[in-house]
N, C-alpha and C positions, 0 to 999 in steps of 0.2 A: 706874626699875629693869627692869632690860631680860633680856627673854625669851631663854635659847639652847634649840634643841631639845638635848633628847637624840640621841648618836648612832646607841641603839638604833633609834629612830623613824625616824631619817633611811635606814637600812640598809632596816628592815621598810617605808616608803614606797617606796623606791628598786624592792628586789624587786615589792612590789604592781603599780609601774606598770610595768615590765618583765613581766609576767606576761599584764595587760593586750593582747589583742591587734587590731593596728592595723588588719587588715582588710586590710594589700597588704603581699604579698612583697617582698624584695629583690630588686633586681637584677632590675627587671621592667619595660619600656618605657624600657630606659636606649641610648643610640647604638646601643652593643655589637647592641643586639636591633634596631635602626633596620639598622644596615649586616647583619645576618643575614637581615633578611627582603627588602632589597634583591638580595641576591646567592644566596639559594634556589634561583632556576629556574639559574643558571648552575653551583648544585655540583651541583645534580639531572639537569642536560640528561648525556646521551649515557650515563649510567650499568646504565641496561640493557640487554641482550644477548640471542639468540635470544628473538625476545619474536614478531616475527612472520615470515613467512612467504607470500611472494607468489609463488604458484608460476608455471612455465612448461612449457605442457603438452606435449609432443609430438605432430605430427601424428596418431599414431593413438591420443590418450589413454589409453595404458600411463602415461605415464612422464611425470616433471615434473623439473625441477630449481630448484633457489633460491641465496642465494646467505644468507650469515651475516656479518655488520660484528661486529666482535671487539673486545675491549678491545688498545689498544694501533693501532689503526687497523689491524689486519689483517683478512682475508678470509677466507671457508670457502666454497666451491660445492660443493653438496650433490645429488646425483642421487639419485633414489626409484622405485623399480618400485613402481606400485599394484595391480598383478596378481599380483606374487609376495611383494608384504609388505618390501620391501628397499631399506636406506637404507645405503648408499657416496658417500663420496668420488666429485664428478660426473669427476676424473680426476686423474695425479696432480702435485699441484700442485709437486714438485719438480722433475717432468722436462721440465713445460714452460715454467719457470722456467729452466733450463739449455737449452733449446732454444730459446727466445725470446733469449736473450743470445748462443749461437751463433749466428743467425744477424741482430742486431742491432749485435754486443761490446757490450751494455750490462747490467751487473751487475742481476740483478732479484733481490730475495727475494721465494722461493717464499709466505714471508704476505703478500706486499701487490701481487700479482697486478699492471700493468696494465691491467688488461678495462677498456675505454671500455663495451661491449656484447658482448653474449651471446645466440644462437639457433641456433634448430635449425636445420642443413640439410633440402638435401631431402629425403635418406635418411631422416629421424629416427633414426641414430644419432650420425652426424657434429655437433660444432659451427660453428658460427662466429662467431668475434667480431670485435672492434677493437680493438687494441692498439700503442703506441706507433705514430702517427698510420697504419700501415698495417691492413691486413684479412687474415685467416688464415681456415686450416680444420684441423681439430683431429680425427681420430680417438682418443680417449677409451682406447678399448680396445688399439688399435698405441702411442700415445701420437704418433704418426705428426705432424710440425704440418705445413704448407705456406703460403706465399703467397696468398693466392685474391682476387683484386683485383676480383673482381665487389662490384658497389655492394648492402648489405644491402637488405634490405625494411624498409619504412617500419619505425616505435617502432610507431606507432597499430596498427598489424593485429594484433599481438600480444591484442586482446582482441575480441570480439565485437560491441562497442562504444565510442563517446566521449558521454561525455556534453554536452552543448549549455551546459552553465554548470558551474563549480566549487562541486562539491556539498560539501567538508569542505579543511577545512588542517590538514596533516599536519605530518610531520615538513620543517624547515627542510633546503635539497636546493638542487642546481640543474638547468635543462638545458644541455646544448651541441645547437647549431643550427647547421647546417651549409647552407649553401645553394648545391648544385651545380647549378641553373638559368644560362640566361647571360643575365640580369638580377638588379636587385633584386629582394627581398622583405619583405611589412610584416612582424613579430610582434606577435601579439594577442593579449593577455591577457582571457579573458567570467570575469568576477565573478559572486556567487553569483546576480544577477540576470539571469541572460543578458546582458549590455549587454560590448562591443567597447570593451578599453580597447586603443589600438596602445603598440606598445614599440618606436617603431624601424624603420628597414629593416636590413638587411641586405646589402650588396653581393655583388654574384655571388662564388665562390670562396671566398667566407669564414664564418668564423661565426662567434657570439656566444656567448658561457658567462653565462644569464642567471640569474639568484636567486630562487625561486621555496619553494613551497609543494609539500610529495605533496597530490597530488589537485587542484591548481590546472587547466585547462583551458587553453592556448596555441591557439593558429591561426597559417598561415604563408598568405596571398598575396601572388601575384603582381602587376606591374602595375596589373593589369586590376581588380584590385579580384579574383579568382577563388581561389577556397580551394584550395591544393595539399591541406595537411595537417592536421589537427587530433588534438591530442595530449593526454593526461589526466598528470601529472605523477607520478613514484613518489618516493617518501618516500627515494629514493639516488638519488642523481648518473645521470643519461642519456643517449643523447647521438641525436639524431634528424636524418636526414640527409634535405635535402627535394630531391628532383627534377623536373622537369618533365613528364614524363610518367606521372608513379603517379596511379595509381585513389585516386579521392575517399575516405577513410575512414569509416569503417560510425559513422553516427547514433547515437545513442540508442532517439530514434523518427524516422518520414519526417514531414519535411514537407506541414501542412498546409496549402494556401493554402483561404483563405474568401471567399467573392463579397464583392465589394464593394457601393457604393451603386448602382453602374451598370454593375455586374458579371454577368450572372447565373450560375443553375447548372443546368448541362443534366441531361435525364431521364436513367435507365438506358438508355432504350433508342439515345437521340442525337436523337429527334426535335423534341423541345418544349426550349425554356429557360423558366425562370422567372426573371425578375428584378423588384427592387425599385428602385424611382426614385420620387423628389419624396416615402418616403415609403407608396407603395403598391404594389399587386403589378401586373405584365404578363404575360402569356404568349406568347410567339413560337413562331411555325410555323417554324426553323432551314431546310424545305424551300424553303415559300412568299413567308417572311419578314413573312409576315403579323401583325402583335402583334393581341390582343387588353388590353383596362383590363377586370382581375379585381376592383380596392376603387380607391373614390375618396372616403373617411375617413379615411385616414390621416394624421396632420400631425403635425410636428415635434413635439407633448406627447405624442402619443400617435397612433405609427404604428410599420408594421412593418418589421423589422427582419431587415438583407440573409440569412443564413444559414436554407437549404432544406432541406427534409428529405423526398428520393419516396419513392413507393411502389414496391416490384421490378417490377410491372407497369405502371408510369411512365403510368399514369392519375389520381395522385392525389400533391399531398405539403400540406406542413403550414411555415407561414410563421408564428413568435414575432409580436405584437404585442405593444407595451411603453410602455403609459402612465407616463413618467416622474411621481418622487415629489418630494418637497423637494429642494432645491436650495442645501443647506447651507453654506459656506465655512467654513473658520477662518483668522484671521488672524495673521500670527506678523512680527514686525520685527525683520530683522537690523543687530544696533544699531552694531558695528562690521565691515563687510562689507571683502576685503579688497583689492577691486578699484576702490576709493573712499572718499571722505570721508563720505560722509553717509549716513545710515542704508538701508536699503532695506524694502520692503514684501512680502513672502509672500503668498498664497491658497490654500488647494486645500480640495479637495472631502473632504467629514469627514460623514455621516452619523451621529444621537446619538441614543440610546433613548428610540422614544418618535415620532420623524421617519417620515413619512409615504415611502414605498421603493419604488423603481419595479416595477412590477405588469406581469409577463410571461404573455400565454395562446398555447396553439396555436389557430391554424386552420387550417382546413383547406380544400382549394382542388379541384374538380373537374373534370379538364380535359374530358372529354366534355362536359359540358355547359358550361361557362367559369362555373361557381356558387362561390358560397360556401356550404360546409356549415356552421352555427352548430353549435359543438360545447357539449353543457351544461357552464355553470361549476358547476352546487350543487353536487357534490365537495373542488370550491378555489375554496371563497368570498373567502379572504383569503392565497391565495399568497405565501409569502416568495424559492422562490424554485422555477424548473418545471426537467428539465434530464434529460440521460441518455432522449434522446427512439430507440425502436428501432420499428419496422413487422412487424410479420408476415411469416413466407416468403410465405404465400398474399396479399398486400397486403387480407385483411379488417381491417384494424383496425392502431391503432399505441397504445403503450404510453409511456408515462414518468412521473416519477418529480417528487411532489409533496410540496413541505416546506409544512407551513406555517407561520405568522409565529403567533411564545411557542412553536415546537417541541414541541409535545406530542401534534402530528401527523405520519406520514408515510405517506404512498400510494404504492403503484405505480397507476396507473388506465391502465382500459384503452379507447379509442373506439371506434366503431363509423366504418368507412370510408364507408360510405351514410350510415347517420342522426346522425351524428355523437354516438349517446346514447355517457353513462361511465359504467363499472362499478368497484370499484374490486377491485383482486386482491389484492391483497398492506394490509393493514392497519395501520399501528405506531401504538401509543397513549399515555400515559406523564401517570399526575398529575403529576409534577416536571418531565422536558425529554429530550430523547431526544437524545442524543453525535451530532450530528450529523455534526462538522465531525472527527470522530476514530475513529468507529465504524461508516461506511456503508458496508456493501458492497452492491451489485446491481449483479450480473453474470445479462445476459440471454443464454440460449444459444440460436442462432437454430436449428440444424439440428431438436433437440427442443422446443425452446418449455418449456427449463425457466429457473429463473431461483436464481441463490444470492443467497443475503438474512443481512443480521448484522442481530440480536435479543438484546437485553437481557431480555426478557417474563419468563428464568426467575433474574432476577438476576444473571445470569451471563453477558457478551459472547463469544455463540457464534454456527452455522453452522447455515441449515435452507436444504434445497431445494424450491421449489416449483412445481407446475405452472401455467404461464403462460399455459395457459386458461383454466382451470376455479378458480387463485386453491385449491387444495387441498393444502396440506402433502403433501410426497413422502417425507423423510426428517430427522428430525432427525440433522445431520452430524455435530455434535460437542457435548460437553456436559459437564456436571460445575463441582466448586466451582470453577474458575479460566477462563480466558478467552482469548479470540485475540484477540492484539493486531493485525494485518493476515496478506491473503492472500498470497504472493508468486507464484504461479504455479498457472492453472487448465488442465490437461492434460483437455480436453472427450472427444479419441479414446481413451487410456486409463480417463475419467470416473476422473481423480484432480484433490485439492485439496494444495497444499506451503502452507504459510500457520507464520506463529511464533507460540507460546502464553508465558503466562506464569502461572505457578502451577501447571507439570502436575505437577510432581518434586514429594511430599509431602515435608517437610521440609526443602526447602531454600526461600530468600527466594522469594516469591511475585512479587517486581519482576524476577528473572531470565527473558531471555528463552532460552529453547529453541524448536528450530526440529523437524518436526514433519510427517508427510503421511497422508492419510484418503481414503476414498473417498468419490462420491456419495452413495452410500448409510449411511452413514455406521461401515461394516466400514472394516477394515484398519487402525487406526489404529498408525501409528508413530513413536514418538522417535527421531526421527533425531541427537540432542544427545543428553548425559546427565549429564557431570562439574558439579560443584557450582559454580555459576559461571555471569554472563551472555555468550550467546554470540554469537559472529558465523560464518556458512559461506560457504566457497566453492565453485560446485560444480566438477567436471571439466567438457571443450566438449561433452559426453554424455551430462553429468549420472547417469555411471556410479558418479562418487567425489566427495566433498567435505572438505574442508577444514577444521577446526572449531577455533576457536579460542575460547576460553574463561577469565573473569580473574574476580577482585573484586578490592572496596577493596581486601583484604588478602591478596591469592595474584597472586602477577604473572602473565599470561601463560602458556596449554600449548596446546601445539597436536599435532590427530591428526588421520591419514587414517584417514576412515571410509567402509563401503559407505554409496551413500545408497540402495539397495536394501532393507535390513534396520537399518541405523544401528551394525553391528558395526565393534566397535574393528579396524583392520587395524593401524595404527605411529601409537605416539607417535612424531611427529616433532621436535619444541625443549619444553623448560622450562626458562622462564624462567630467566636469572643477575644475581639483582639484589642480588649481594654487594658490588657495588662502591657501590649508593647507600646503601644497609645504613649502610660505612662512612662515609659523609657525618652520621652522626648522625639521618637519617630515621627519623622517628616513624611507623611501620604504623598506621595512621586501625583502630580499632574501631567493628567494627558492632555493636548494639546494640536490642535489640528490648523492648518493655516495652509493658503492657494500656495502649486507653487509656481513656477517658472512664467506660465502660459498663462495666469493667472483665475484659471479653473479648475484644476485637477487639487484634488485635496490630497493633500501631506500629512501625515499622522508622526506625531513624536512623542515622548514624555519627559518630562521637567523633574528634576532630585534635586531638595535642599539639602542644607546639612543640619544636625540637630539642633541645632543653637542656633535657627535661621535666624535673624533679623530684620526682616524690609527696611527697613529706612540705610542699610551696609549696602556697600556696593561690593557685587560679588565675580568675581573673573569668571567665564563661563569654559567649561570645557565639554566638547563631544566625542564618545566612546564611536570609532565607525563600522563599520562592516559593511562593506557595499560588494559582497558576493550578489552571482543574479541570479546563484541559485536557491535563494529563499526571500524570509522580511524576517528580521532580525533585531527588530524594537519588542522588548519585553511586553506581552501583554496576560497572563497569569499574575495569582496575587503571590509575593512572596515576600515575607518577612526581613527577605534580605537581597536585595539588585547590587550587585558589584559596581555601581556605581556610587552607587553609596556611601562607602567605605572611602570613598575621595571626596567625595561633598564635602565629609565632616574637619578636611582640611582648611577651607573655607572657598569654597567653588560650588558652583551650579555644573550639575552634570545635564547631561542629557542624550539624549539615542534619537534619532532620528530614521526615517525608509523613503529615500529621496527615490526620487525616477531611474529606474532602470534594475529594481528590485522585484524580487516575485510576489506572484501571487494576487495581482489587481490584472487590471486586461493586457491584451496582446502588446495595445502600442506603449501602456506605461513599458514596461519591460522592453520592449526592444529600445531605447532609452539607449542601455548597453549594448548593441550590436556595433562591432570594431571601435569601440570607443568604451573599453572602459575606466581607460583617464579620466573620463563624466565623473562617475561616481556620485552622479545625483547633487553634484553642487551647488549647482545655482537652486535648486528647491531647497538644500538646508540651508541655505544662505537669505532665502529669501522666509524661510521657515521662522529662522534664528532673529530675525528681522520684528516682525510680526510679531513673535511674543514677547521681544524688549519692549515692544511698545509700550505696552501694557505693565509692564514688569520693568520698572526704571531701576530694581536692585540687580539685574543682568548688567554689566558691564559688554558691552562691545566692540570694545577697546585694544580690551584683554580677552582674546579666545583662544582658546588652545583647543587639541584635537590629538587623538591614540588612539591605535590599532594592531591588530596583529594579523599576520597570513595577509589575506586577501583588505584585510583591516590596514595594515602597516603599507603596503602601497596606496592607498584611501588617504592616508593620515600623511605619509611625506609629502602627495600629490597636494592635500591643499596648503604646504608654503609653495608647491612651483608652481601653481598655477592658480592660488587666490592669494598672496601674499596680504593683501591690503586689506582682506578680513581675518585669516588665521595668524595666529603670531608665534605660536609654540605647538608645535609637535614631539610625538616619542612614535615611533614605527619601527615598532616588533616582525622580524622572519616576513619581512615582507617581499612578495612575489612583486618588484622594482621592474621588472621587463617582464613582457609575458612569453616573450620570444625564450627564456631562461628556466617556465615553469614546465610544468607536467602538463604532457599533452594534450592529457583528453579534457581537464576543467577551462586552459584557452582555446582554445580550436572552439568548444562548446560557441564562447563567446564572441570570439574574437574573429571566428572563420578561417578556412582554407581556400587558397595558399595564403602564405605566407605574406602580409605586404604592405606597403609604408605607413598601414595603420599601424601596426605593432610598436614601429618606432613610435612615431607623435603619441601615444599614451605611454612611452617607458623614462622611467622619473632617471632612470642613468644616461638617457640624452636628452634629457631637460632640467642635469641638476647642476647647469651654469646657472641659473634661477631662481638659484636657492636664496632665499630670506626670511630670516625673523632665527629660531632660537631651535635647534634639530637635537633628539638623539634615537641612534639608531642603536639596537640592539639586535643577537643574532647569535642562535647554537649552534655549535660548530658540527654536532649530527643530526642536521634539521636533513629528514629523508623526506620531509614531506615535500616544503620549496628550497629549492640547492640555494646554502645558504651564497654561494657564490653571486647570486643577485642581490644580496646586499654588501657584499666586497667589491662589484663591481659599480655599484653606489658611491661607495669611498672610491676609489680610485678616478671616479670623476668629478665627483665634489676637491680632493683634492689638487687634482688638476685644474682645476677649476678656484681654483685660489678658497676655498668655501670654508669658514667655521663649523663643526657640529664634534661630539660627544658620539663615543662610540664604548657599548658592554659588548663584550664576545667572552660565550661563556661554555666554560670548555666541558665538555664528555654531555651535554646538552642537546635536547632535540628541538622537534618545534614547538611554537608555546613557549620561548626561555624568559620570555619580557616576564608572563606572567607568575615566575616561578616569587617566593615570596624576597629573595631582593632584586631580583627586577620588577617587581611589583614597588620597593622601596627607593629603588632609582629614579623608577617611572612619578613617584608623589612629590621627591625633592628636587626635583629638573623644576618641574612644575610648580611647588611654592618659591622657588628664587626666581624664576623669571618671570611666574604671569602676579606673586606677590610681591617681590620684592621679597624678601626674609631668607636668611642663609636658612640651611636646614639646621638640625644638629649632628655637629660630626663625630662623628664615631670613631674617628683615629684620635681624638683628643684626650688626653689624662680627665681619670674621674673627676665629675663638677666637686666645690670645695665644699667638706664638709662629709665626706661619703668617704668609705674604705679605700685605701690604695693596694690598688693587682698587685702580686709581680706579677712579671711577667708570666707569661703560660707559651708550651709550646706549639708551636707549629705545625699543622697535619703532616704527617710524614706520607704520602703515598708511596713507597718500599714499605711498610711493615702491611701488608696483606697478608689476610688466609691462601691457601695454597687450592685451587680451584679443587671443587668435588669431582671426583670420578664416578659417582653417582649417576644414574639417567635424570634427576633432578637437575638444577643448578645450585650453587652453593650461594645460601643466603647470607652468607657475609656476618655475621654474627655480630653482635654487641662488645667493644669495648667499653673501662671501664676504668675513667680518670683514675689518677691520683690526689692525695690528697694536696693542696698547696698553701704551702708553708707564706703565709705573709711578713708585713712590722707588726700587721694588725691580730694575727689570726685567722686570718681566714679558712675553718674551716669547712665549710660549704662552698660547694661550685652555687648550686642552682641560688644560694640568698645573694654570694659576692658579685656572679657574675650578672644575673638579673637584676638587681639592684643597680648596680652602676652602671652597667653600661646600657639596657635596656626597661627602663621605667614603663612599665603599664604594660607588658611584652611579658609571654609564659614560654616564650625558650629565645633565645641568640638569634639577632636577625642574623650574624656570621656564623653559623653552626651549619658545617660541611657538606656537601652535596653527596648525597648517598651513595654508591655503586647502582650499578644501569640495573644488574638486578634483584635490587633490594631497597625498595623508594622508602623504606623506614630505618632502614639502619647505618649509618656511618661507617668511620673507615674501626679496623678493629684492631686489639692487642692484643699482643702473644698472649695472654692468658686467657686471653676467653676463645683463641684457639685451641689452644686445651684443654678449655671445658666446653664445649661447643653443645645449645640445648636440643633437645630433638626437634624444634620444628620445624619449618622453612618460611617460608616469606614469598611475596607475590613479584614481581617482575612491574615493572610501570606497563602504563598503556602503550601501544603503541605509537611511535616519536609520528607515526603516518596520519594521525588522526588529529583533524583541528582541534576539535574537542579538546584534547589530554594534554599531558603537562609531563615532562620530568622534572618532576621540582630540582632546584639546580643544590637546597638547600639542604636538604634532610630531611625536610618535613610530608607530610603527609602528603600524595597528588592531590589538588587542587578536587579532580574529579572524583579522590575517595576510596582512596586504593585501603582493602582492609587489612589491619594492622593484629598479632595476636595480642593476647592481653596478656596483661601480667598481678604481680599481689600488689606492688607500689610505683609509682615515677622513678625511671630509671636514676635519672638525676638527682632523687633523695636517694639514691644507693651510694652517692660517686661521693667514697669516704677512702682514707688510707695512709700510705705513708705515715713519716715516725716527722713529728714536729723539731723533735731533740736534736737532730743532726742533718736538719733543713732542709730535708730531700737528698736520691743520690742521684750521682752520676751512671750510668749503665758503662759499664765498659767497651771504648768504640776500639774498633779492629780497622784501624783509617791506617794510611800512609802515609810516611815521610814526618811521622811520633807525634798525628796534632794531637790526638788521643791524650795522648802524657804530658804534652805540652800543656792541655789545656786543666789537666790536673792536677802541676804545677803551681797555675797562675789561682786557682782555686782550692785551696788545699784545703778550708774548711765543706767542700763538700763533698771531700771523701770517703767513699765509706768505711767504716772504724773495721779496723780488724778482726775478721770473723763472725762478719756479720752475715745474715743468712739474706740471699736474693727473695725470697720469698714474700708477696706483698703478704698483707694482716689478710684472716679471710673475710675480713668485715668489705674489702675490697675484692672480692670476687663477683662475678656475674650469679643474679641469683635467681633461677628461674627457676620455675616448677616442671616437673619431668614431661614433655608434650604437649608442653605451652608455647612452640616457636618462639620467636623474636619479639621484644619487648611490643608495648603496645607504640610509643615511641621513641624516638634514639634520643642516648644522651646528647646534648650540646656539644659542637666542634667551639671551644675559646677560643676567640681569635686572640693575635699577640698584641700586650697590651703594655707601654711601657711602666717601669716602677719604677719606685724612690732610687733614687744615687747613681743613676744614669744620666747625667747632663750629656747634652751635647759637647759646654764647653769644656765637659773635663777629659775630653778626646782619650774615650774607654769607648770601646763597645760590650764589654763585659760584665755580664750582671753581679749588683751584688749579692755576699754569699748570702744573706737572708731572705733574698726575694728572686733568687733561681729555684727554677721546678722541670724537673723529667717525667716522662710519662713512666711508669713501670715497666720490666721487662731488658731484653737487651739490646742494642740496633743493629741489625742485619746490612749487610755490605752486598746490595747487589753481583750477581756477575758484572765484570768488564770495568767497574765505577772505579773511580781513583779515589783520593782522601774527602772525609766529610768531616765536618764542624757538628761538633757537641748538638741535640738538640737543643740545648737551651737556650742556643746563641738565639739574644735579642734582633728582633728586626719591626719594625711598625707595617709588618708585610708578612705572609710566609714565606719560606726561607726558599728557592728555587733548587733542587734537587743538581747535582754537578755543573754547579755554579761556585764563586766564589765571591765571600765577605771580605771588605775590606774596611779598616776604620778608617776614617777620615785623620790623611797624617800631612807633615811638612811635603811641601809643592804639590800638592793635588788643592784644586779649586773647591771653593768650600761647596756647601750643597743647598743650592737657592731655595729648594722646598722648606727650608729652616726661619724663611726669615719671614714665616708669618706665625713664629711661637712652637711651631712644633718639632718633634725631636728629631737630630740631622739621619737620615738616613744612609745605611754605608753602600759605599759601592756595588755593584754587581757584576762582573766580569765574565767573560767565560772563561772554563778551563778545573782546575781543581779549586779546593776551598782551602783559604790562608787564612791566619790568624795576622799576620804584616810585623 
């Protein structure tokens, strides 16, 4: 008997099934979402106008002009009279355009005046500018235009100082440097660490257009190395003319020449000279030349330091003696160096919590008695650091700042210059920690013998004025339930302090930065800024006026002119226009405040939504976390693109939250982190998320992910270990997973000293067995900021606990590897797979149906590297140019084929290879490029020890904005060459065992025809202008792609003749290396140097990875390459 279901039951069952929520919204994590995420930066670039004012003040400081860049490439020059509160056009744009057209015979659009540079004339009323390769003088009142051949003053003189390093990375722009000298000049970029990076030379009488970023610092030197000029690039294109007779630029601070081990420091009266030689102190009478040895107990392990501090009367001096601590080194293996085949071993000094540190102590010497005066050390039994040494004006004593190890005691100690007796002047104590790294203010005023001091003794960070003689508190300078963020300027004559404050405006976000001024005695507090946002100000040269710009994540910048005397508003200058940004579908970030774990404290955060946001859908929630106690990290200022917004485009809601334990709130708020970094503010974060989701039903808290790097990597993994019921998926990059493994100073600041069981309680390694959820770990093998072993110890603990996880190790990459393009893509895919339940695009698959089929492309050859430069500057490793790739359908352009078939919607392949360490924009170099190197050079990437700097693993520009030299057209558009009629050429192989001969016999169609020259065609050679340096960006490394005719079931791994391709040039065999297979051997991953590739054959197990439809991967074994 056959039972048939009744139709009504089928209908009912279907209805019930459809009513059950699937937990995933449709159309999320799709290829269209990926394309939208990849193009978000370009779609939002240049869509906000009138968002900044760069004032150029007149010589008398009463007026200034600025330029507005408007939609459509139009320009507007504005003149402001600060005294009168008047804003108007700087001149008649239409009349000036007509005058220029009459003088030059060129039609000019008044909205696009070709002004390269505009400056005030000496009279302070007229303008001088350069346009159409000529210099002009304009009277803005009468409109009179005259040719003016006088050279413009150096543009660097527009500012009162020039930084010594690139301090910010602003808008992408360019500079034009004109060499007006009679010899070549060198162009040098100064990276954020202040290190010079050569960018080629400029011949006399010529100019260079150089791509850069606003805020980057450049220098120009003559052939003798003399610096002619130094300037900071602006956010708009600017021009700099260099002449031989111009004065040197004003620096940020004067150079201080410190005495070396064999160079003495003279006394104020010039008679004596204190010399530290062989770790001991000598005194030299400069009149007679007589020398006196004042110490003989200094050794290399416990010696006197060469810096000397003389008393004003030249009768005494102080030298620090340093006893060396532990000499711990961290060792790193660079598995895939770009300049050799074999791995490299690196080591560097790296103290960890609990290690013995160097201990310095002051030693006092008396010149008249030629003896050392013992200094009482009882007040400083275990100093972490001794600094800021000052002599009293009468030379009766000296003071210094003593920071005791453990950071619970911070003192100013005074030492009697005759007896060496020490007394405390100011003593700061804390039961938890003193935030010395962020909040120390110690200003000693010599004339009045007073000390300006910062303290959290009342629960908030405020300023105090002490008597340096008695140590008595003279005045509380600031007070209230808000914090002093920093002291910007102290005017001793007017007895005023200019500072930044947070939380000083009730009702505003307590993290907003405001500017204020106060008198030494605490009176006369003036708030110089007012608007509801976070502020940045720029003062007029005489500090009479200030230009205030403020914004929020949900409010574009508003720029105002204010009085620096009383903070009153004089004039609103600009209100940013973001209409073009909103037209792109850009979602305004939402600020949200909820109560924390105690039900009383406000926790602040921000919510980011995708541009195609639909409130009727359900979205997984991902938190970007960094809970480092040194700061607060939720963005407060406006930006057209915040990094979480890119990830949100894939179908997520992103959040950032500042929980308890982070900085810049009350002392009690901050103290939550003490000896408890594992807390990371998670109770506050979870409470905030639940409150946000209560009236936002689109936030699905059953699917919550989290990611972060460095301390954020520790936090991200900690979410799955300590709060797995809430967080389900985590991506942790370069985390300091055990604070005993990380750098000493940062961890002892918050976790305390000595090392105790609380370190292990916060350790991700010790708690790895508690893992629940999906985890991706990423780490760079050359991370010098956080020891990579910290991640590998987590890996070991997870394996021992039998846990499943994913791991990506980045060869040759430093701190922040997970934020590289490849790391970012893997992070995106991980969240899409585990939170959306969608399989990300398969980057290893065949091209989609209907698309061109590519032949196999040459894998990266790390052994084909240029020789190291023998010059003082590092070799920039110039770009190589790949040849044409003949395929079954005649593909003739790498950019068109690869970008269309592999990475739709992107401007560069995701699998482009990692740039060498000292050239962040250049991939590996071809033999041709080594024969024809360009004249310029490229900078190294930012120092890997910086948390905010990345060494990109795929050859793309550093996210922090390394500059790249310009070229006439993109490098990939020049990637042509080869001879399609011969299907490409195999370079002759110098391999042992006859493997090269066997390959040529196996592929007779690919042999080079007799007599055919090995020279590449002219159009495949690198095209670079003289002195241009490296191109704007790298030629993308083309990944290995399976082509037609190489099916695994055919039992062959040799390519079909029509699809094989090799890069031009002859393969070099590194010393000591055995046989090598041809460069064109196919694989679905780059071939490993020194390993053998063998095809599947009888008696060998099948490749299980081929079951999913992917081509079978050849076996890899140690030893020489073999074709089997």
